[in-house]
Structure formats: structure tokens, C-alpha cells
C-alpha positions, 0 to 999 in steps of 0.5 A, a space after each residue: 500500499 502507498 499512501 501519499 498526502 498531497 501538499 494541498 491536503 496537508 496544508 488544509 488539514 494543518 490549517 484546521 488543526 492550527 485553529 481547532 486542536 486544543 492547546 496546553 492552556 485549553 486543558 487547564 495547564 498553568 503557565 506563567 507570563 502573558 502570551 501574545 494574541 496567537 501564543 505563537 512565534 508569529 506574534 512577532 511581526 514579519 515572522 512567517 512559518 511554513 511546513 511540508 509534511 511527508 506521509 507515505 506507506 511503502 512496501 515491505 513495512 517501510 513508512 515515511 513520516 518526515 517533513 521540513 519546517 521553515 521559519 522566516 524572520 522577515 517573511 519573503 524579505 528574509 534573503 534581502 534583509 538580514 536579522 541580528 542573531 546569536 546561537 548557543 549549543 547546549 549539547 552538540 550531538 546534532 547539527 545546525 548549519 550556517 552558525 559559524 557565520 552567525 557567530 562571526 557576523 552576528 547576522 541571520 541571512 535567510 530562514 531557519 529550516 528544520 528537518 530530519 537528521 539525514 535530510 540536512 543536505 537536501 534541505 540545504 540545497 533546496 534553500 539555495 535553489 529556492 532563493 535563486 529562483 525567488 530572490 534577487 542577488 546580494 549586494 555583491 551581485 551573487 546569490 551567496 547563501 549559507 542556509 541555517 538548517 537544523 535537525 533532529 532524529 525521526 528514525 524510529 517512525 521514519 524510513 530516514 535512510 530512504 532519503 525521501 526529503 528532497 530540495 523540493 520539499 524545502 521549497 514547499 515549506 518556504 512557499 507555505 510560510 505565512 503569518 497567523 496560527 502555526 500548525 503544531 504537533 505531527 507537521 513539517 519537520 516535527 512529523 515523526 518526532 518523539 519527546 519524553 517517549 510521547 509522540 511529539 513534534 512542532 510547538 510554539 508559544 510567545 510572551 509579551 514583556 513590556 513593550 516587546 514580544 518574544 516567541 519560541 518555536 521548538 522541534 522537540 525529540 528529546 527526553 526520558 519519560 521518567 523525568 518528564 515534568 509539566 508545569 512543575 508536576 512530575 507527570 512522567 512518574 505517573 504516565 508510565 505506559 505506552 512508551 515509544 520504545 521497548 527499552 528505556 532510551 534515556 535522554 537521547 534525541 534532540 531539540 531545536 529551539 528558535 527564538 524570535 523577538 522584536 526587542 532591539 538587541 545586539 548579536 551578543 545579547 541574542 546569544 544570551 537569549 539562546 542560552 536561556 532556552 536551557 532554562 525552559 528545557 530544564 523545566 520540562 525534566 531534560 538533563 541533556 543526555 549525551 546522545 542529545 543534540 540541543 541547539 538554539 538560535 535567537 534573532 531580532 526583527 528590530 530596525 533595518 537601515 535603507 540599505 537593508 542592513 540590520 541596525 539597532 539605534 538604542 539597544 536594550 541595556 543589559 540590566 533591562 534584559 531580565 524580563 526577556 530572559 524570563 520570557 525565553 524560559 517560559 515560552 520554551 516550556 510552554 512550546 514543548 508542552 504544546 508540541 506534546 498536546 498537539 501531537 497525535 498517535 502515529 504508526 510508522 516505519 516497520 510498525 513502530 508506534 508512538 502514542 501521544 499524551 492522553 489529555 484526560 490522563 494529563 489533566 488527572 495528574 495535574 488535578 492530583 497535584 492541584 496544578 489544574 486551572 478549571 
């Protein structure tokens, strides 16, 4: 049997899901901080997100459960208008290309792409092809690109060595990028991902802090069930059935965290923001195991010069950053929980199965600890 979901079908289904599927707050899970109107990374003006989801059943029990997610700091103008950025690798058993230039220049020039571990090269090529076809050259007259492409491993549910992601899939994710509600769970690069041994994937959240907004998007594929904590409750100690693996895996996998803000920050300050994503991950019970790739990138959509170079006329002073640091930790935590709540049970390659967290069971545990908002 061979099942192919067309891009149009996936987009329509995902759009409905983004608007109708319950999120963590809908279940009564309490979080601190004030989210933006969408509680998503797209609460930052100009930021767009697109997914391309690939689901196919092949012969011999093989299955494709993967995809690509694109985050564009300035929408279609991202290739011609860079954004200040900084990145941080908490544990380097993973990949995020293009970060040497981010570190050197302080610029993010183009989108952030997320896919599976063995598809980084195809997506990297796809971003360059898309730019050549869609955008003009840089100031030197060349279509010079060092794309930022990150990954997490989906080989339990996906035929990862079948090389099913192509350059065209990267282009489709870029074409699909829009503002507004963001599809979460089993979509795009998060299609085949598992975290804390529950089905997981893409999640997002935002915080309003003073005059500024900060948003986070995660592709979550990390963590041990036994260590899972949600809003401070040791959920993993209670929900011990339906593990994704026959044997305990420990804190393996990876998580990619993308942070966007409209706060006027310089590259070294954005690197400080990226480091703070660690605190949101820690709230979830991750101990960042040896086999986990935990890599984070932060960018600012603050002002642009007339010559399309980023600048900050009056950057926030360092002593004013604490509320933004708190927002990173809060939004990261909620984005991961949103990814878990939005995910749905999935059967994939060779019949491997990952069960999503049961909403009623999660609510029952939260209520047991008096941490449920009715």
C-alpha cells in the first residue's frame, strides 16, 4: 500500500488543526507570563512559518513520516534583509548549519529550516535553489547563501535512510510560510518526532514583556519519560505506559529551539537569549543526555537601515534584559508542552508506534497536584 498526502491536503488539514486542536492552556495547564494574541512565534510582526509534511506507506513495512519546517524572520524579505542573531549549543550531538557565519557576523541571512537528521543536505540545497528562483542577488551581485538548517532524529517512525526529503520539499515549506496561527504536533520537520517517549513534534508559544514580544518555536525530540515534568508536576512518574521504545532510551534525541523577538538587541545579547532556552528545557525535566543534540538560535526583527542592513539605534541595556530572559524560559517550556498536546498517535516505519499524551490522563495528574486551572 502506498499513501501519499498531497501538499494541498496537508496544508488544509494543518490549518484546521492550528485553529481547532486544543493547546496546553485549553486543557487547564497553568503557565506563568502573558502570551501574545496567537501565543506563537508569529506574534512577532514579519515572522512567517511554513511546513511541508511527507506521509507515505511503502512496501515491506517501510513508512515515511517526516518533513520540513521553515521559519522566516522577515517573511519573503528574509534573504535581502538580514536579522541580528546569536546561537548556542547546549549539547552538540546534532547539527545546525550556517552558525559559524552567525557567530562571526552576527547576522541571520535567510530562514531557519528544520528537518530530520539525514535530510540536512537536501534541505540546504533546497534553500539555495529557492533563493535563486525567488529572490535577487546580494549586494555583491551573487546569490550567496549559507543556509541555517537544523535537525532532529525521526528514525524510529520514519524510513530515515530512504532519503525521502528532497530540495523540492524545502521549497514547498518556504512557499507555505505565512503569519497567523502555527500548525503544531505531527507536521513539517516534527512529523515523526518523539519527546519524553510520547509522540511530539512542532510547538510554539510567545510572551509579551513590556513594550516587546518574544516567541519560541521548537522541534522537540528529546527526553526520558521518567523525568518529564509539566508545569512543575512529575507527570512522567505517573504516565508510565505506552512508551515509544521497548527499552528505556534515556535522554536521547534532540531539540531545536528558535527564538524570535522584536526587542532591539545586539548579536551578543541574542546569544544570551539563546542560552536561556536551557532553563525552559530544564523545567521539562531534560538533563541533556550525552546522546541529545540541543541547539538554539535567537534573532531580532528590530530596525533596518535603508541599505537593508540590520541596526539597533538604541539597544536594550543589559540590566534591562531580565524580563526578556524570563520570557525565553516561559515560552520555551510552553512551546514544548504545546508540541506534546498537539501531537497525535502515529504508526510508522516497520510498525513502530508512538502514542501521544492522553489529555484526560494529563489533566487527572495535574489535578492530583492541584495544578489544574478549571
